[in-house]
C-alpha positions as CSV (number, residue, x, y, z in Angstrom):
1,M,18.6,125.9,-37.6
2,L,18.0,122.6,-35.8
3,C,18.7,120.7,-39.0
4,N,21.9,122.5,-39.5
5,C,23.1,121.7,-36.0
6,T,22.0,118.1,-36.4
7,A,23.8,117.8,-39.7
8,S,26.9,119.4,-38.2
9,F,26.7,117.0,-35.3
10,C,26.4,114.0,-37.6
11,F,29.2,115.2,-39.9
12,F,32.0,115.3,-37.3
13,P,32.8,111.8,-36.0
14,W,34.5,112.8,-32.8
15,H,31.1,113.4,-31.3
16,F,30.8,109.7,-30.9
17,P,32.9,107.8,-28.4
18,Q,33.9,105.0,-30.8
19,F,35.6,107.5,-33.0
20,F,37.5,109.2,-30.3
21,V,41.3,108.5,-30.1
22,P,43.2,110.1,-27.2
23,L,45.9,112.5,-28.2
24,H,48.5,111.0,-26.0
25,A,48.0,107.6,-27.6
26,N,48.8,109.1,-31.0
27,R,51.9,110.7,-29.6
28,E,53.1,107.4,-28.1
29,S,52.6,105.6,-31.4
30,M,54.4,108.3,-33.3
31,N,57.3,108.2,-30.7
32,K,57.6,104.4,-31.1
33,N,57.7,104.6,-34.8
34,S,60.3,107.4,-34.7
35,I,62.5,105.4,-32.4
36,I,62.3,102.3,-34.6
37,S,63.0,104.3,-37.7
38,K,65.9,106.0,-36.1
39,Y,67.5,103.0,-34.4
40,W,66.4,100.2,-36.7
41,E,70.0,99.2,-37.5
42,Q,71.0,98.9,-33.8
43,I,67.8,96.9,-33.1
44,A,68.5,94.6,-36.0
45,V,72.1,94.1,-35.0
46,S,71.0,93.3,-31.4
47,L,68.5,90.7,-32.6
48,L,71.2,89.1,-34.8
49,A,73.6,89.0,-31.9
50,I,71.0,87.2,-29.8
51,I,70.5,84.7,-32.6
52,V,74.3,84.1,-32.9
53,C,74.5,83.6,-29.1
54,C,71.6,81.1,-29.1
55,F,73.0,79.3,-32.1
56,W,76.4,78.6,-30.4
57,L,74.9,77.9,-27.0
58,F,72.1,75.5,-28.0
59,F,73.1,74.0,-31.3
60,Y,76.9,73.8,-31.6
61,P,78.5,74.4,-28.2
62,F,80.9,71.5,-28.7
63,I,82.9,73.2,-31.4
64,P,84.3,76.1,-29.3
65,V,84.8,73.6,-26.4
66,A,86.9,71.4,-28.7
67,R,89.0,74.4,-29.6
68,E,89.7,75.2,-26.0
69,M,91.0,71.7,-25.2
70,S,93.4,71.9,-28.1
71,Q,95.5,74.7,-26.7
72,L,97.2,75.9,-23.5
73,F,97.3,79.7,-23.1
74,L,99.9,80.9,-20.5
75,W,100.1,84.3,-18.9
76,N,103.8,84.8,-19.1
77,G,106.3,86.8,-21.1
78,D,107.9,83.8,-22.8
79,Y,104.6,82.7,-24.3
80,L,104.0,86.2,-25.7
81,T,107.5,86.4,-27.1
82,E,107.2,83.1,-28.8
83,R,104.0,84.2,-30.6
84,L,105.5,87.6,-31.6
85,S,108.5,85.9,-33.2
86,V,106.4,84.9,-36.3
87,P,104.1,86.8,-38.7
88,G,100.5,86.9,-37.4
89,G,101.7,86.3,-33.9
90,I,99.6,89.0,-32.1
91,A,96.5,87.7,-33.9
92,Q,97.3,84.1,-32.7
93,Y,98.0,85.4,-29.2
94,L,94.7,87.3,-28.9
95,G,92.8,84.4,-30.5
96,E,94.3,81.9,-28.0
97,C,93.6,84.3,-25.2
98,I,90.0,84.5,-26.2
99,T,89.7,80.7,-26.8
100,Q,90.6,79.9,-23.2
101,F,87.2,81.2,-22.2
102,F,85.6,78.6,-24.4
103,I,85.9,76.1,-21.6
104,N,82.4,77.3,-20.7
105,P,79.9,77.1,-23.5
106,V,78.1,80.2,-22.2
107,Y,81.2,82.3,-22.5
108,A,81.9,80.9,-25.9
109,A,78.4,82.0,-27.1
110,L,78.8,85.5,-25.7
111,V,82.2,85.9,-27.3
112,Y,81.0,84.9,-30.7
113,A,78.0,87.3,-30.4
114,I,80.4,90.1,-29.5
115,L,82.7,89.3,-32.4
116,F,79.7,89.2,-34.8
117,V,78.6,92.7,-33.7
118,V,82.2,94.1,-33.9
119,A,82.6,92.7,-37.4
120,Q,79.3,94.2,-38.5
121,Q,80.1,97.6,-37.1
122,L,83.5,97.8,-38.7
123,S,82.1,96.6,-42.0
124,S,79.4,99.3,-41.9
125,K,82.0,102.0,-41.1
126,L,84.2,100.9,-43.9
127,L,81.3,100.9,-46.4
128,R,80.5,104.5,-45.3
129,Q,84.1,105.5,-45.8
130,F,84.5,103.9,-49.2
131,F,81.0,104.7,-50.5
132,P,79.8,107.9,-48.7
133,T,76.6,108.2,-50.8
134,I,75.4,104.6,-50.2
135,K,72.0,104.4,-48.5
136,S,71.6,102.7,-45.1
137,K,69.1,100.2,-46.5
138,V,71.7,99.0,-48.9
139,R,74.7,99.4,-46.6
140,F,73.2,97.3,-43.7
141,P,72.8,94.0,-45.7
142,L,76.3,94.4,-47.2
143,S,77.7,95.0,-43.8
144,L,76.4,91.6,-42.7
145,L,78.5,89.7,-45.3
146,P,81.9,89.8,-43.4
147,P,80.4,88.6,-40.1
148,I,78.5,85.9,-41.8
149,L,81.7,84.7,-43.5
150,L,83.4,84.7,-40.0
151,W,80.5,82.8,-38.7
152,Y,81.0,80.2,-41.4
153,M,84.7,80.0,-40.6
154,A,83.9,79.4,-36.9
155,M,81.8,76.4,-37.9
156,L,84.9,74.7,-39.3
157,P,86.8,72.9,-36.5
158,H,90.1,73.1,-38.4
159,I,90.0,77.0,-38.6
160,P,91.2,78.5,-35.3
161,L,90.3,81.9,-34.0
162,T,93.5,83.5,-35.5
163,P,92.2,84.5,-39.0
164,M,89.0,85.9,-37.5
165,I,90.9,88.1,-35.0
166,A,93.3,89.1,-37.8
167,A,90.5,90.2,-40.0
168,L,88.9,92.3,-37.2
169,L,92.3,94.0,-36.4
170,V,92.9,94.7,-40.1
171,M,89.4,96.2,-40.5
172,M,89.9,98.3,-37.4
173,I,93.2,99.7,-38.7
174,G,91.6,100.2,-42.1
175,C,89.0,102.4,-40.6
176,V,91.7,104.6,-39.0
177,V,93.7,104.8,-42.3
178,M,90.6,105.7,-44.3
179,S,89.8,108.6,-41.9
180,I,92.9,110.4,-43.1
181,H,91.8,112.6,-45.9
182,A,95.2,113.9,-47.1
183,K,96.0,111.3,-49.8
184,R,99.8,111.7,-49.6
185,T,99.8,111.4,-45.9
186,R,97.5,108.4,-46.1
187,L,99.8,106.7,-48.5
188,I,102.9,107.2,-46.3
189,I,101.1,106.0,-43.2
190,L,99.6,103.1,-45.2
191,C,103.0,101.8,-46.3
192,F,104.2,101.8,-42.7
193,V,101.0,100.2,-41.4
194,I,101.1,97.4,-44.0
195,A,104.6,96.3,-42.9
196,V,103.6,96.4,-39.2
197,M,100.2,94.8,-39.6
198,Y,101.7,92.0,-41.7
199,W,103.9,91.0,-38.8
200,L,101.1,91.3,-36.3
201,T,98.2,89.7,-38.2
202,G,99.8,87.8,-41.1
203,P,98.6,87.6,-44.7
204,M,95.2,89.0,-43.7
205,S,96.8,92.4,-43.9
206,I,96.7,92.3,-47.7
207,L,93.2,93.8,-47.3
208,L,94.9,97.1,-46.3
209,V,96.1,97.7,-49.9
210,L,92.5,98.6,-50.7
211,C,92.8,101.7,-48.6
212,S,94.5,103.5,-51.5
213,I,93.1,102.3,-54.8
214,R,95.3,104.5,-56.9
215,W,98.5,103.2,-55.3
216,I,97.6,99.5,-55.2
217,P,100.7,98.4,-57.3
218,L,103.0,100.1,-54.8
219,T,101.3,98.8,-51.7
220,A,100.8,95.3,-53.2
221,T,104.6,95.2,-54.0
222,L,105.4,96.2,-50.4
223,F,103.1,93.5,-49.0
224,A,104.7,90.9,-51.3
225,S,108.2,92.0,-50.1
226,C,107.2,91.5,-46.5
227,L,105.8,88.1,-47.3
228,I,108.9,86.9,-49.1
229,G,111.3,88.5,-46.7
230,S,109.7,86.9,-43.6
231,S,110.3,83.4,-45.2
232,Y,114.1,84.0,-44.7
233,I,113.9,84.9,-41.0
234,T,111.3,82.5,-39.8
235,P,111.5,78.6,-39.7
236,Y,108.5,78.2,-42.0
237,P,108.4,77.6,-45.8
238,L,107.0,80.4,-48.0
239,E,103.9,78.3,-48.8
240,Q,103.0,78.1,-45.1
241,I,103.6,81.8,-44.6
242,I,101.3,82.7,-47.6
243,K,98.7,80.4,-46.2
244,G,99.0,81.8,-42.7
245,I,101.1,80.1,-39.9
246,D,98.1,79.5,-37.7
247,Y,95.2,80.3,-40.1
248,D,94.3,76.7,-41.1
249,W,95.0,73.5,-39.1
250,S,95.8,70.5,-41.2
251,G,92.5,68.6,-41.7
252,V,89.3,68.3,-39.8
253,K,89.8,64.6,-39.2
254,E,92.5,65.3,-36.6
255,M,90.1,67.3,-34.5
256,G,87.4,64.7,-34.8
257,T,83.8,64.6,-36.2
258,Y,80.9,66.6,-34.8
259,E,79.6,63.4,-33.3
260,E,82.9,62.8,-31.4
261,M,83.2,66.5,-30.3
262,E,79.6,66.6,-28.9
263,C,80.0,63.2,-27.2
264,D,83.3,64.2,-25.7
265,M,81.8,67.4,-24.3
266,L,78.9,65.5,-22.7
267,I,81.3,62.9,-21.2
268,R,83.5,65.7,-19.8
269,Q,80.4,67.1,-18.1
270,Q,79.3,63.6,-17.0
271,E,76.0,64.0,-18.7
272,W,75.4,60.2,-19.1
273,I,71.7,60.4,-19.8
274,Q,72.3,63.0,-22.5
275,V,74.8,60.7,-24.1
276,L,72.3,57.9,-24.3
277,R,69.6,60.1,-25.7
278,K,71.7,61.8,-28.4
279,F,73.7,58.8,-29.6
280,K,71.3,55.9,-30.2
281,H,73.0,54.9,-33.4
282,P,76.6,56.1,-33.1
283,V,79.0,56.0,-36.1
284,S,82.3,56.5,-34.4
285,P,83.9,53.6,-32.5
286,A,84.9,56.0,-29.7
287,V,81.3,57.2,-29.4
288,R,80.1,53.6,-29.3
289,S,82.4,53.0,-26.4
290,A,81.1,56.1,-24.7
291,V,77.5,54.9,-25.0
292,I,78.6,51.7,-23.3
293,L,80.2,53.6,-20.5
294,A,77.1,55.9,-20.2
295,S,74.9,52.8,-19.9
296,Y,77.1,51.5,-17.1
297,Q,77.3,54.8,-15.3
298,S,73.5,55.3,-15.4
299,G,72.9,51.9,-13.9
300,Q,71.6,50.3,-17.1
301,M,74.5,47.8,-17.4
302,S,76.5,45.7,-15.0
303,Y,80.3,45.8,-14.8
304,Q,80.4,42.3,-16.4
305,E,78.4,43.4,-19.3
306,L,80.6,46.5,-19.7
307,M,83.7,44.3,-19.8
308,S,82.2,41.9,-22.3
309,K,81.5,44.7,-24.7
310,L,84.8,46.6,-24.3
311,V,87.2,43.6,-24.0
312,V,87.4,41.0,-26.8
313,P,89.9,38.3,-27.6
314,V,92.8,39.1,-29.9
315,S,91.4,36.8,-32.6
316,M,88.5,39.3,-33.0
317,Y,90.9,42.2,-33.7
318,D,89.8,44.3,-36.7
319,S,91.3,47.2,-38.6
320,E,90.3,49.8,-36.1
321,P,93.1,51.3,-33.9
322,S,92.9,49.7,-30.5
323,V,94.7,49.8,-27.2
324,F,96.2,46.4,-26.2
325,C,96.1,45.4,-22.6
326,M,95.5,42.5,-20.2
327,G,97.7,39.9,-21.7
328,E,95.6,38.0,-24.3
329,N,92.8,40.5,-24.4
330,H,92.6,44.0,-25.7
331,F,90.3,46.9,-25.4
332,T,88.4,48.0,-28.5
333,L,89.1,51.7,-27.9
334,Y,89.5,54.0,-30.8
335,L,92.2,56.7,-30.8
336,G,91.7,58.1,-34.3
337,S,91.3,61.8,-33.5
338,L,91.7,64.4,-30.8
339,S,88.2,64.1,-29.6
340,S,88.1,60.3,-29.7
341,A,91.4,60.2,-27.7
342,F,89.9,62.4,-25.0
343,I,86.8,60.2,-25.0
344,V,89.0,57.1,-24.4
345,S,90.9,59.0,-21.7
346,E,87.7,60.0,-19.8
347,L,86.3,56.4,-20.2
348,A,89.5,54.9,-18.8
349,T,89.6,57.5,-16.0
350,Q,86.0,56.6,-14.9
351,L,86.9,52.9,-14.9
352,S,90.2,53.4,-13.0
353,W,92.2,52.2,-16.0
354,T,95.1,54.6,-15.2
355,A,97.6,53.4,-17.8
356,I,95.1,53.6,-20.6
357,S,94.0,57.0,-19.5
358,Q,97.6,58.2,-19.5
359,R,98.3,56.8,-22.9
360,A,95.1,58.4,-24.4
361,A,95.9,61.8,-22.9
362,F,99.3,61.7,-24.5
363,E,97.8,60.7,-27.8
364,A,95.3,63.5,-27.6
365,M,98.1,66.1,-27.3
366,E,99.8,64.5,-30.3
367,Y,96.7,65.1,-32.4
368,I,96.7,68.8,-31.8
369,P,97.3,70.1,-35.3
370,N,99.6,73.1,-34.5
371,A,101.7,71.2,-31.9
372,N,100.1,73.1,-29.0
373,K,99.7,71.6,-25.6
374,S,96.4,71.0,-23.9
375,G,95.3,72.3,-20.5
376,R,92.7,69.5,-20.2
377,A,95.3,66.8,-21.1
378,L,97.8,68.2,-18.6
379,K,95.1,68.2,-15.9
380,T,94.4,64.5,-16.6
381,L,98.1,63.7,-16.6
382,T,98.6,65.5,-13.3
383,E,95.8,63.4,-11.7
384,I,97.4,60.2,-13.1
385,C,100.9,61.2,-11.7
386,I,99.4,61.7,-8.3
387,I,97.6,58.3,-8.5
388,T,100.8,56.5,-9.7
389,G,103.1,58.4,-7.2
390,Q,105.0,60.5,-9.7
391,Y,104.9,63.6,-7.6
392,A,107.9,65.4,-9.2
393,L,106.2,65.1,-12.6
394,A,102.9,66.2,-11.1
395,E,104.5,69.3,-9.7
396,K,105.9,70.1,-13.1
397,Y,102.5,69.9,-14.7
398,L,101.0,72.0,-11.9
399,S,103.6,74.7,-12.3
400,I,102.5,75.0,-16.0
401,L,98.7,75.0,-15.2
402,D,99.3,77.6,-12.5
403,K,99.9,80.1,-15.3
404,T,96.4,79.7,-16.7
405,I,93.1,81.4,-15.7
406,F,90.6,78.5,-15.5
407,Y,92.9,75.8,-14.2
408,R,94.6,77.9,-11.5
409,R,91.9,77.3,-8.9
410,W,92.1,73.6,-9.4
411,V,95.9,73.7,-9.1
412,K,95.6,75.3,-5.6
413,K,93.2,72.6,-4.6
414,I,95.1,69.6,-5.9
415,R,98.7,70.8,-4.9
416,S,98.1,69.7,-1.3
417,L,98.1,66.1,-2.6
418,V,101.6,66.5,-4.0
419,D,102.9,68.1,-0.8
420,N,101.1,65.6,1.4
421,P,100.3,62.3,-0.5
422,K,98.4,60.9,2.5
423,L,95.6,63.4,1.8
424,I,94.6,61.2,-1.1
425,E,92.6,59.2,1.5
426,Q,90.2,62.2,1.5
427,Y,89.5,61.7,-2.2
428,P,87.5,58.5,-2.6
429,F,87.8,58.4,-6.4
430,M,91.5,58.9,-6.6
431,K,92.0,56.5,-3.7
432,A,90.1,53.8,-5.5
433,S,92.1,54.5,-8.7
434,R,95.4,54.1,-6.9
435,E,94.3,50.8,-5.4
436,S,93.3,49.6,-8.8
437,Y,96.5,50.7,-10.3
438,L,98.6,49.0,-7.7
439,K,96.8,45.7,-8.3
440,T,97.0,45.8,-12.1
441,K,100.1,45.1,-14.2
442,D,101.1,48.2,-16.3
443,Y,101.4,47.1,-19.9
444,F,102.2,50.5,-21.2
445,F,104.8,52.0,-18.9
446,I,106.9,49.3,-17.5
């Protein structure tokens, strides 16, 4: 009997402490596994959103910042009416409304993360509606393809936010149309929706024809009719309407290279040490000028050395676009793109070269591909008008900037200088710039 008890005791492992596992620990492990298995898609999407946010915040923050300085979104009815007067206007309006938040790289990163999540969720819902039997392990990777494509488009400086917003709006309406199970009702509503969404989102609405596979010839014909018909009532050629009025800006060179965009962002933030660290061997002439300015601003170069590097005799003039000034000398300042023009404007502002700063700000606005204005450029021009005593023109610029979100606070602060010019004495930098302007002959605006 003792042997049997001993054998029984040896047979069951829980008689030993090392084999004992608490019951509540097993339950916690099972609960964690069940939560992960149940919400794995949401967890994966959240992780991807964090990756997208970090990507734009730490690696490419200068691209959305460059987009913000190439537009001027105004909160008034005329601006909305102007956008709604062309196909794709509401997508452009919403895209520009979102782009104004890109003045802050943190906001830009958060916006792109949100757009990524929205695109993934809409793609997943459409896949469920088109293929009800598809498994989640297959659907999830496929649902990532549209947001990855939008991510790639966001990396291209000449692609504004308009086509991305248009795609999201079309996908959203597509989900609503696909939820209508009566085929005849869906077709009738789809025909109406295609015409409306074409005017609101532009050529991206062609994706809606997929909502009724059987009637694609009819819906495609309707879409083509809208496309051709709009060319007769809008001041754009058919080729531009097919391409999308604000879907693709004409060439990345006008926006500037990545090097110029990043350097411009750092100069705007007055991160002189970062400029010296990042651009030890700059390629762009504008960035080379910025590195010289950063050396001067950080105390590593005297003013005489600065002038010797920026001002050269006319006999040394090369093929690079330069700004002529100071009689027989000229500045080797490059104005070959939007970002480089802003670099020159910031450089001239820091050195109190008012006329050059004004010229560069005007040049920057001329480089904006879709003929928009720039809030950043108007801000610079306002400061210059105050320095040069053009108060009526400064008030005009302020009245425009007052209709924005992120420049409105600055407008309230600076308007006192227009109403009472003597207050400029309280602003040492602007006071010094005015004194320098009055002592220097203006070779640009005589």
